[in-house]
BAGUBA-866275 format. One record per residue (C-alpha): z, x, y. Coordinates in Angstrom, 2 decimals, always signed. Each point is the difference from the previous one (the first is absolute). Layout:
BEGIN
@Z: Z; X: X; Y: Y
...
This chain:
BEGIN
@Z: +196.05; X: +123.42; Y: -3.97
@Z: +3.46; X: +0.80; Y: -1.00
@Z: +1.27; X: -3.50; Y: +0.88
@Z: -2.77; X: -1.51; Y: -3.03
@Z: +1.48; X: +2.66; Y: -2.64
@Z: +3.45; X: -2.07; Y: +0.36
@Z: -1.81; X: -2.39; Y: -1.76
@Z: -1.92; X: +1.87; Y: -2.65
@Z: +3.15; X: +1.34; Y: -0.88
@Z: +1.80; X: -3.33; Y: -0.67
@Z: -2.59; X: -1.20; Y: -2.26
@Z: +0.14; X: +3.07; Y: -2.02
@Z: +3.95; X: -0.48; Y: +0.34
@Z: -0.22; X: -3.42; Y: -1.33
@Z: -1.99; X: +0.87; Y: -3.02
@Z: -3.60; X: +0.39; Y: +1.49
@Z: -1.90; X: +2.48; Y: -1.42
@Z: -3.03; X: +0.07; Y: +2.64
@Z: -0.05; X: -1.98; Y: +3.83
@Z: -1.75; X: -0.31; Y: +2.52
@Z: +0.84; X: -1.17; Y: +3.34
@Z: -2.48; X: -0.92; Y: +2.90
@Z: +0.80; X: -1.17; Y: +2.96
@Z: -2.26; X: -1.41; Y: +2.78
@Z: +0.68; X: -1.02; Y: +3.87
@Z: -3.11; X: -1.33; Y: +2.09
@Z: -0.93; X: -1.86; Y: +2.84
@Z: -2.86; X: -2.90; Y: -0.08
@Z: -1.65; X: -1.45; Y: +3.26
@Z: -2.14; X: -3.02; Y: -1.13
@Z: -2.41; X: -1.84; Y: +2.61
@Z: -1.17; X: -3.60; Y: -1.07
@Z: -3.31; X: -1.34; Y: +1.73
@Z: -1.77; X: -3.28; Y: -0.32
@Z: -2.61; X: -2.00; Y: +2.12
@Z: -0.54; X: +3.00; Y: +1.62
@Z: +3.40; X: +0.73; Y: +1.17
@Z: +3.45; X: +2.05; Y: -0.75
@Z: +2.31; X: -2.56; Y: -1.60
@Z: +2.50; X: +2.22; Y: -1.44
@Z: +1.30; X: +3.48; Y: +1.04
@Z: +3.04; X: +0.91; Y: -2.60
@Z: +1.89; X: +2.83; Y: -0.44
@Z: +2.08; X: +1.16; Y: -3.41
@Z: +1.87; X: +2.95; Y: -1.14
@Z: +0.56; X: -0.01; Y: -3.74
@Z: +1.64; X: +2.35; Y: -2.66
@Z: +0.13; X: +0.16; Y: -3.75
@Z: +1.39; X: +1.92; Y: -2.59
@Z: -1.74; X: +0.58; Y: -3.48
@Z: +2.64; X: +1.40; Y: -2.72
@Z: -1.69; X: +0.79; Y: -3.43
@Z: +2.02; X: +1.19; Y: -3.03
@Z: -0.49; X: +0.70; Y: -3.46
@Z: +2.65; X: +0.50; Y: -2.92
@Z: -2.62; X: +1.80; Y: -2.05
@Z: -2.30; X: -3.19; Y: -1.56
@Z: +1.98; X: -2.18; Y: +1.98
@Z: -1.67; X: -1.18; Y: +3.74
@Z: +0.52; X: -1.51; Y: +3.08
@Z: -0.76; X: -0.50; Y: +3.29
@Z: +1.22; X: -1.89; Y: +2.71
@Z: -0.66; X: -0.32; Y: +4.01
@Z: +2.16; X: -0.77; Y: +2.72
@Z: -0.38; X: -1.29; Y: +3.78
@Z: +2.64; X: +2.24; Y: +1.53
@Z: +0.82; X: +3.71; Y: -0.30
@Z: +3.66; X: -0.05; Y: +1.03
@Z: +1.55; X: +2.67; Y: -2.11
@Z: +2.25; X: -3.43; Y: -1.71
@Z: -3.25; X: -1.75; Y: -0.59
@Z: -1.62; X: +3.13; Y: -1.47
@Z: +3.05; X: +0.52; Y: -2.57
@Z: +0.43; X: -3.23; Y: -0.95
@Z: -3.38; X: +0.14; Y: -0.68
@Z: +0.04; X: +2.89; Y: -2.40
@Z: +2.84; X: -1.48; Y: -1.43
@Z: -1.98; X: -3.37; Y: -0.80
@Z: -3.05; X: +2.10; Y: -1.34
@Z: +1.81; X: +2.02; Y: -2.36
@Z: +1.59; X: -2.81; Y: -1.54
@Z: -3.37; X: -1.32; Y: -0.08
@Z: -1.55; X: +2.40; Y: -1.89
@Z: +3.28; X: +0.64; Y: -2.49
@Z: -1.28; X: -4.20; Y: -0.84
@Z: -3.67; X: +0.71; Y: +0.01
@Z: -2.18; X: +0.20; Y: -3.22
@Z: -1.37; X: +3.59; Y: -0.43
@Z: -3.03; X: +0.79; Y: +0.19
@Z: -2.30; X: +2.15; Y: -2.66
@Z: -0.02; X: +3.30; Y: +2.28
@Z: +2.43; X: +2.08; Y: +1.84
@Z: -1.42; X: +2.37; Y: +2.57
@Z: +2.79; X: +1.81; Y: +2.35
@Z: -1.02; X: +0.17; Y: +3.60
@Z: -2.45; X: +3.30; Y: +1.44
@Z: +2.05; X: +2.94; Y: +0.56
@Z: +0.10; X: +0.97; Y: +3.46
@Z: +0.18; X: +1.00; Y: +2.85
@Z: -3.93; X: -0.66; Y: +1.21
@Z: -2.02; X: +1.30; Y: +2.84
@Z: -1.91; X: -2.54; Y: +2.33
@Z: -3.00; X: +0.04; Y: +1.82
@Z: +1.28; X: +0.05; Y: +3.54
@Z: -3.04; X: -1.78; Y: +0.89
@Z: +0.81; X: -3.18; Y: -1.34
@Z: +3.49; X: +0.22; Y: +1.44
@Z: -1.44; X: -0.61; Y: +3.45
@Z: -0.29; X: -3.06; Y: +1.84
@Z: -3.10; X: -1.12; Y: +2.04
@Z: +0.18; X: -1.02; Y: +3.63
@Z: -0.25; X: -4.09; Y: +0.55
@Z: +0.63; X: -1.59; Y: +3.10
@Z: +2.36; X: -2.40; Y: -1.42
@Z: +1.41; X: -1.83; Y: +2.76
@Z: -0.44; X: -3.88; Y: +0.49
@Z: -1.99; X: +0.21; Y: +3.27
@Z: -2.38; X: +2.54; Y: -2.20
@Z: -0.14; X: -2.23; Y: -3.18
@Z: -1.17; X: -2.79; Y: +1.75
@Z: -2.50; X: +1.87; Y: +1.95
@Z: -1.78; X: +0.90; Y: -3.57
@Z: +0.21; X: -4.21; Y: -0.68
@Z: -1.44; X: -0.55; Y: +3.24
@Z: -2.61; X: +2.86; Y: -0.83
@Z: -0.80; X: -1.67; Y: -3.61
@Z: -0.24; X: -3.34; Y: +1.40
@Z: -2.34; X: +0.16; Y: +2.20
@Z: -2.22; X: +2.27; Y: -2.18
@Z: +0.09; X: -2.90; Y: -2.55
@Z: -1.05; X: -2.66; Y: +3.10
@Z: -2.42; X: +2.31; Y: +1.15
@Z: -1.83; X: +0.03; Y: -3.46
@Z: +0.29; X: -4.41; Y: +0.08
@Z: +3.03; X: -0.89; Y: -1.28
@Z: +1.65; X: -2.66; Y: +1.80
@Z: +3.69; X: +0.49; Y: -1.26
@Z: +1.76; X: +3.16; Y: -1.43
@Z: +3.30; X: +0.01; Y: -1.52
@Z: +1.97; X: +3.04; Y: -2.29
@Z: +2.63; X: +2.26; Y: -0.04
@Z: +0.16; X: +3.57; Y: +1.62
@Z: +3.21; X: +2.23; Y: -1.57
@Z: +1.51; X: +3.47; Y: +1.26
@Z: +2.26; X: +1.47; Y: -2.46
@Z: +2.28; X: +3.13; Y: +0.34
@Z: +2.95; X: +1.59; Y: -3.01
@Z: +1.64; X: +2.58; Y: -1.64
@Z: -0.14; X: +0.30; Y: -3.64
@Z: +2.88; X: +2.43; Y: -1.67
@Z: +0.24; X: +0.56; Y: -3.39
@Z: +2.06; X: +2.18; Y: -2.36
@Z: +0.28; X: -0.13; Y: -4.02
@Z: +1.75; X: +1.57; Y: -2.39
@Z: -2.70; X: +2.54; Y: -0.80
@Z: +0.65; X: +1.75; Y: +2.74
@Z: -2.89; X: -1.44; Y: +1.96
@Z: +0.91; X: -0.97; Y: +3.86
@Z: -2.30; X: -0.87; Y: +2.78
@Z: -0.58; X: -2.06; Y: +3.07
@Z: -2.84; X: -1.28; Y: +1.35
@Z: -1.46; X: -1.76; Y: +3.36
@Z: -2.54; X: -3.04; Y: +0.11
@Z: -1.99; X: -1.66; Y: +2.80
@Z: -2.38; X: -2.71; Y: -0.30
@Z: -2.11; X: -2.56; Y: +1.70
@Z: -2.08; X: -3.07; Y: -1.27
@Z: -1.67; X: -3.30; Y: +0.72
@Z: -1.60; X: -2.56; Y: -1.77
@Z: -1.95; X: -1.97; Y: +2.01
@Z: -1.61; X: -3.32; Y: -0.94
@Z: -2.60; X: -1.49; Y: +1.81
@Z: -1.48; X: -3.70; Y: +0.75
@Z: -3.54; X: -1.05; Y: +0.69
@Z: +1.01; X: -3.57; Y: -1.04
@Z: +2.69; X: -1.14; Y: -2.38
@Z: -2.18; X: +0.84; Y: -3.50
@Z: -1.87; X: +2.90; Y: +1.74
@Z: +2.62; X: +3.48; Y: +0.24
@Z: -0.16; X: +3.61; Y: -0.58
@Z: +3.04; X: +2.09; Y: -0.54
@Z: +0.48; X: +3.82; Y: +0.43
@Z: +2.56; X: +2.70; Y: +0.48
@Z: +0.56; X: +3.30; Y: +1.18
@Z: +2.99; X: +2.21; Y: -0.95
@Z: +0.68; X: +3.64; Y: +1.18
@Z: +3.12; X: +2.14; Y: +0.64
@Z: -0.92; X: +1.54; Y: +3.67
@Z: -1.53; X: -1.59; Y: +3.07
@Z: -3.49; X: +1.67; Y: -0.76
@Z: -0.55; X: -1.29; Y: -3.86
@Z: +1.23; X: -3.40; Y: +1.03
@Z: -3.14; X: -2.40; Y: +1.55
@Z: +1.23; X: -3.27; Y: +0.45
@Z: -3.45; X: -0.91; Y: +1.86
@Z: -2.31; X: +0.92; Y: -3.28
@Z: +2.25; X: -2.73; Y: -1.60
@Z: -0.54; X: -2.35; Y: +2.27
@Z: -3.74; X: +0.33; Y: +0.18
@Z: -0.46; X: -0.06; Y: -3.74
@Z: +2.05; X: -3.42; Y: -0.70
@Z: -1.89; X: -1.49; Y: +2.75
@Z: -3.48; X: +1.55; Y: -1.11
@Z: +1.06; X: -1.79; Y: -3.41
@Z: +1.08; X: -3.28; Y: +1.35
@Z: -3.29; X: -0.59; Y: +2.16
@Z: -2.03; X: +0.88; Y: -2.64
@Z: +2.02; X: -2.84; Y: -1.63
@Z: -0.33; X: -2.73; Y: +1.68
@Z: -1.27; X: -3.46; Y: -2.13
@Z: +0.52; X: +1.25; Y: -3.66
@Z: -1.81; X: -2.26; Y: -2.98
@Z: +0.41; X: -0.43; Y: -3.40
@Z: -1.24; X: +3.10; Y: -2.38
@Z: -1.19; X: -0.33; Y: -3.85
@Z: +2.72; X: +1.57; Y: -2.29
@Z: -1.55; X: +2.95; Y: -2.07
@Z: -0.03; X: +3.84; Y: -0.29
@Z: -1.62; X: +1.80; Y: +2.90
@Z: -0.11; X: +3.34; Y: +1.96
@Z: +2.83; X: +0.00; Y: +2.02
@Z: +1.08; X: +2.18; Y: +2.89
@Z: +3.33; X: +0.51; Y: +0.62
@Z: +1.83; X: +0.91; Y: +3.37
@Z: +2.54; X: +2.37; Y: +0.34
@Z: +3.00; X: -2.61; Y: -0.20
@Z: -1.10; X: -1.27; Y: -3.44
@Z: -0.63; X: +3.29; Y: -1.23
@Z: +3.56; X: +1.63; Y: +1.24
@Z: +1.49; X: -3.07; Y: -2.10
@Z: -2.10; X: +0.35; Y: -3.17
@Z: +0.69; X: +3.93; Y: +0.11
@Z: +3.43; X: -0.19; Y: +0.77
@Z: +0.26; X: -2.18; Y: -3.15
@Z: -2.15; X: +2.85; Y: -1.68
@Z: +2.80; X: +2.64; Y: +1.33
@Z: +2.84; X: -1.95; Y: -1.18
@Z: -1.20; X: -0.56; Y: -3.36
@Z: -0.13; X: +3.73; Y: -0.37
@Z: +3.37; X: +0.29; Y: -0.18
@Z: +1.83; X: +0.93; Y: -3.03
@Z: +2.32; X: -2.36; Y: -0.15
@Z: -2.52; X: -2.69; Y: -0.41
@Z: -1.59; X: +1.26; Y: -2.51
@Z: +2.83; X: +0.74; Y: -1.82
@Z: +0.97; X: -3.84; Y: +0.44
@Z: -3.69; X: -1.07; Y: -0.97
@Z: -0.50; X: -1.90; Y: +3.48
@Z: -3.15; X: +2.67; Y: +1.02
@Z: -3.65; X: -0.46; Y: -1.09
@Z: +0.28; X: +4.19; Y: +0.31
@Z: +1.51; X: -0.15; Y: -3.11
@Z: -1.60; X: +2.71; Y: -2.81
@Z: -2.58; X: +0.78; Y: +3.07
@Z: +0.98; X: +4.02; Y: +0.67
@Z: -3.36; X: +1.86; Y: +0.11
@Z: -1.86; X: -2.96; Y: -0.15
@Z: -2.41; X: -1.53; Y: +2.26
@Z: +1.83; X: -2.80; Y: +1.57
@Z: -2.43; X: -0.50; Y: +3.17
@Z: -3.20; X: +0.95; Y: +0.88
@Z: -0.84; X: +3.80; Y: +1.01
@Z: -0.22; X: -1.25; Y: +3.40
@Z: +4.14; X: -0.26; Y: +0.40
@Z: +2.37; X: +2.89; Y: +0.85
@Z: +3.57; X: -1.63; Y: +0.42
@Z: +2.70; X: +2.32; Y: +1.01
@Z: +3.87; X: -0.67; Y: +0.84
@Z: +0.62; X: +2.99; Y: +2.67
@Z: +3.18; X: -0.46; Y: +1.75
@Z: -0.35; X: +3.91; Y: +1.26
@Z: -2.17; X: -0.99; Y: +3.07
@Z: +1.79; X: +0.96; Y: +3.24
@Z: -0.33; X: -3.24; Y: +2.71
@Z: -0.69; X: -2.50; Y: -2.99
@Z: +2.28; X: -3.33; Y: -0.19
@Z: +0.19; X: +0.41; Y: -3.77
@Z: +1.25; X: +4.12; Y: +0.53
@Z: +3.04; X: +0.91; Y: -2.08
@Z: +1.34; X: +3.40; Y: -0.46
@Z: +2.29; X: -0.88; Y: -2.86
@Z: +0.09; X: -2.65; Y: -2.34
@Z: +3.23; X: -2.07; Y: -1.29
@Z: +1.29; X: +2.62; Y: -2.44
@Z: -0.70; X: +2.80; Y: +2.60
@Z: -2.96; X: +1.71; Y: -1.15
@Z: -2.53; X: +1.14; Y: +2.42
@Z: -3.18; X: -2.65; Y: +0.43
@Z: -3.00; X: +1.39; Y: -0.95
@Z: -3.71; X: -1.21; Y: -0.40
@Z: -1.27; X: -2.07; Y: -3.16
@Z: -3.53; X: -0.82; Y: -0.76
@Z: +0.58; X: -3.54; Y: -2.08
@Z: -3.95; X: -0.43; Y: -0.61
@Z: -2.73; X: +3.19; Y: +0.34
@Z: -3.18; X: -1.49; Y: +0.18
@Z: +0.55; X: -2.94; Y: -2.16
@Z: +2.76; X: +2.05; Y: -2.57
@Z: +3.25; X: -0.96; Y: +0.08
@Z: +1.92; X: +3.34; Y: +0.18
@Z: +3.87; X: -0.97; Y: +0.35
@Z: +2.42; X: -2.50; Y: -0.18
@Z: +2.80; X: +0.50; Y: +2.82
@Z: +3.50; X: +0.75; Y: -1.28
@Z: +3.65; X: +0.70; Y: +0.76
@Z: +2.28; X: +1.80; Y: -2.32
@Z: +0.51; X: -2.53; Y: -2.40
@Z: -3.21; X: -1.26; Y: -0.72
@Z: -1.42; X: +3.67; Y: +0.12
@Z: +1.99; X: +1.12; Y: -2.77
@Z: -0.87; X: -3.31; Y: -2.22
@Z: -3.99; X: +0.92; Y: +0.71
@Z: +1.00; X: +3.56; Y: -0.90
@Z: -1.49; X: +1.45; Y: +3.76
@Z: +1.83; X: +1.12; Y: +3.06
@Z: +0.70; X: -2.24; Y: +2.92
@Z: -2.48; X: -0.55; Y: +2.41
@Z: +2.39; X: -0.67; Y: +2.89
@Z: -0.41; X: -3.52; Y: +0.06
@Z: +3.40; X: -1.24; Y: -0.50
@Z: +1.27; X: -3.45; Y: +0.57
@Z: +3.16; X: +1.01; Y: -2.04
@Z: -1.01; X: -2.83; Y: -2.28
@Z: -3.74; X: -0.83; Y: +0.69
@Z: -2.03; X: +2.80; Y: +1.10
@Z: -2.15; X: -0.99; Y: +2.61
@Z: -2.88; X: +1.35; Y: +2.51
@Z: +0.28; X: +0.72; Y: +3.75
@Z: -2.90; X: +0.51; Y: +1.63
@Z: -3.10; X: -0.91; Y: -1.68
@Z: -3.36; X: +1.37; Y: +0.72
@Z: -3.82; X: -0.33; Y: -0.54
@Z: -1.47; X: +2.55; Y: +0.19
@Z: -3.33; X: +1.15; Y: +0.53
@Z: -2.76; X: -2.14; Y: +1.76
@Z: -3.52; X: -1.92; Y: -0.55
@Z: -1.95; X: -1.34; Y: +2.75
@Z: +0.72; X: -1.70; Y: +3.17
@Z: +0.89; X: -4.05; Y: -0.43
@Z: -3.29; X: -1.16; Y: +1.96
@Z: -2.06; X: +1.94; Y: -3.13
@Z: +2.31; X: -1.44; Y: -3.03
@Z: -0.51; X: -3.74; Y: +1.52
@Z: -3.74; X: +0.84; Y: +0.45
@Z: -0.50; X: +0.85; Y: -4.02
@Z: +1.41; X: -3.30; Y: -0.72
@Z: -2.30; X: -2.08; Y: -1.74
@Z: +1.83; X: -3.15; Y: -0.71
@Z: +4.04; X: +0.03; Y: +0.36
@Z: +2.88; X: -0.85; Y: +1.94
@Z: +2.15; X: +2.29; Y: +2.69
@Z: +3.62; X: -0.71; Y: -0.21
@Z: +2.38; X: +1.12; Y: +2.84
@Z: +3.62; X: -0.56; Y: -1.21
@Z: +1.76; X: -1.97; Y: -2.62
@Z: +3.47; X: -0.86; Y: -0.80
@Z: +2.24; X: -1.31; Y: -2.82
@Z: -1.43; X: +2.33; Y: -2.98
@Z: +1.75; X: -1.24; Y: -3.24
@Z: -0.46; X: +1.31; Y: -3.63
@Z: -0.64; X: -2.28; Y: -2.72
@Z: +0.54; X: +3.07; Y: -2.28
@Z: +1.14; X: +3.63; Y: +1.01
@Z: -0.54; X: +1.74; Y: -2.74
@Z: -3.87; X: -1.02; Y: +0.19
@Z: -0.29; X: +0.17; Y: +3.80
@Z: -1.49; X: -3.94; Y: -0.01
@Z: +1.19; X: -1.34; Y: +3.51
@Z: -1.26; X: -2.58; Y: +2.86
@Z: +0.26; X: +0.10; Y: +3.07
@Z: -0.88; X: -1.87; Y: +3.68
@Z: -2.42; X: +1.49; Y: +2.40
@Z: +1.48; X: -0.54; Y: +3.61
@Z: -1.65; X: +0.07; Y: +3.08
@Z: -3.44; X: +0.38; Y: +0.30
@Z: -2.40; X: +0.20; Y: -3.39
@Z: -4.03; X: +0.04; Y: +0.57
@Z: -2.96; X: -0.49; Y: -1.86
@Z: -2.42; X: +3.16; Y: +0.33
@Z: -3.50; X: -0.36; Y: -1.05
@Z: -2.46; X: +2.83; Y: +0.13
@Z: +1.72; X: +2.08; Y: +1.83
@Z: +1.74; X: -2.17; Y: +2.67
@Z: +3.03; X: -2.28; Y: +0.60
@Z: -1.70; X: -3.40; Y: +0.12
@Z: +3.27; X: -2.53; Y: +0.57
@Z: +3.44; X: -0.50; Y: -0.94
@Z: +1.41; X: -1.12; Y: -2.89
@Z: +3.23; X: -1.86; Y: -1.33
@Z: +1.90; X: -1.34; Y: -3.07
@Z: -0.35; X: +2.79; Y: -2.18
@Z: +2.31; X: +1.86; Y: -2.46
@Z: -0.08; X: +3.45; Y: -1.43
@Z: +0.56; X: +0.09; Y: -3.91
@Z: -0.68; X: +3.22; Y: -1.62
@Z: +1.16; X: +2.72; Y: -1.60
@Z: +1.62; X: +3.35; Y: +1.73
@Z: -2.08; X: +2.37; Y: -2.68
@Z: -2.81; X: -2.15; Y: +0.46
@Z: +0.27; X: +1.07; Y: +4.19
@Z: +0.23; X: +2.98; Y: -0.65
@Z: -2.73; X: +0.99; Y: -2.37
@Z: -2.41; X: -2.34; Y: +2.31
@Z: +0.53; X: +2.25; Y: +3.31
@Z: -3.27; X: +1.00; Y: +1.15
@Z: +0.69; X: +1.30; Y: +3.24
@Z: +2.85; X: +0.59; Y: +2.30
@Z: -0.61; X: -0.15; Y: +4.07
@Z: +0.45; X: +3.13; Y: +1.79
@Z: +2.27; X: -1.91; Y: +2.26
@Z: +3.51; X: -0.08; Y: -0.73
@Z: +3.28; X: -1.56; Y: +1.22
@Z: +3.43; X: +0.63; Y: -0.61
@Z: +1.30; X: -3.70; Y: -1.00
@Z: +3.56; X: -1.01; Y: -0.62
@Z: +1.39; X: -3.94; Y: +0.45
@Z: +1.80; X: -2.21; Y: -1.83
@Z: -2.39; X: -0.37; Y: -2.68
@Z: -0.55; X: +3.42; Y: -0.07
@Z: +3.65; X: +2.11; Y: -0.17
@Z: -0.94; X: +3.47; Y: +0.03
@Z: -2.14; X: +1.54; Y: +2.00
@Z: -4.23; X: +0.43; Y: -1.27
@Z: -2.44; X: +1.55; Y: +1.37
@Z: -2.44; X: -2.08; Y: -0.92
@Z: -4.14; X: -0.44; Y: +0.31
@Z: -2.57; X: -2.49; Y: -0.47
@Z: -0.88; X: -0.61; Y: -3.50
@Z: -3.22; X: -1.48; Y: -1.41
@Z: +0.23; X: -1.29; Y: -3.26
@Z: -2.98; X: -0.65; Y: -2.62
@Z: +1.87; X: -3.36; Y: -0.66
@Z: +2.93; X: -1.93; Y: +0.10
@Z: +0.78; X: -3.60; Y: -0.77
@Z: +1.22; X: -2.70; Y: +2.01
@Z: +0.93; X: -3.41; Y: -1.08
@Z: +1.41; X: -3.50; Y: +1.71
@Z: +3.64; X: +0.66; Y: +1.64
@Z: +1.17; X: -3.41; Y: -1.33
């Protein structure tokens, strides 16, 4: 860590009042597969250094894809000059004063079989599971990552953390227009379950054969964990005080108010060892903590770094992002009935298993639309009747939250390219959701 302090010292010598240096080195192995066979196995080493400085109200951040001494020194000089030329913000908050103690359980990494032959075996397990459920073709990506992060701040915080994770994102085809998609993510061998991901994707694909048109309208709706995770990640992101302050959050002016039905409790908790989103410290060096965002429907907190906390007159929630506070590890707490019971309670509805391309018409109000992806199903009198196609979801985030009727007892950790942060997501049963045409 002494090697990082010299870069912090350089920033201060050049005129910075605060500085953070974060260095990351990692290894990623990726296996791509299509038509039931592995097509690419590749390995990537990568490194980066992130440098943040403030000159009181003037702030700047710079990231470089090198951890060499010369590259970091050059970046420090550049970012200080950027800060000098930047427009001042309306608040200056010095970095938290360390040193701090970090939970040793969050500094450990799980055991993962990460050799190429092990990863290929995982892929084969997932593919075979999907085929056994009725798929005839399977494609996707498996990724294994391991790395080390070092942090040093001018406030005296310093820390080193290691991470390891493995994930598979798998799409099964029973026909060109009949697909299912599911994932498995974990930080150790015991928690990783590619067989379950393959089985669920295959089941959905088989059910989705021969989809038909459906009249647009408002229906009772069951959302699968893939789309639930996408929506709740947006909710957690909207709780960032930066977006609230910028007028880009549908949760603005809602603290202490009911924002969802009392069924939902949403938490950001990076302090759970063995989860993909576990983090011992945030980007300012503060020890992370459990934050209840929504408690039985009531919005309890925004997520803060030091700057937003000072502006809002509260303490940091240890969610820095040096510029934008953000969640680490999003969890739906509690549970209801099994999936089959939720389906049996639907009188006239639609079951959506996945989505992509969620886009806002208005960030402040939460109006958005998104395209259902993979299996979509008509549900009547408690049974899945037939698959659907050509629908778009056009609704409002707060409307969705307030219309949550039940959550399932089953939950899955979800993360893929539509869900960038890990979400422990259930099935959500909504009283109503509006569907339109996709064109």
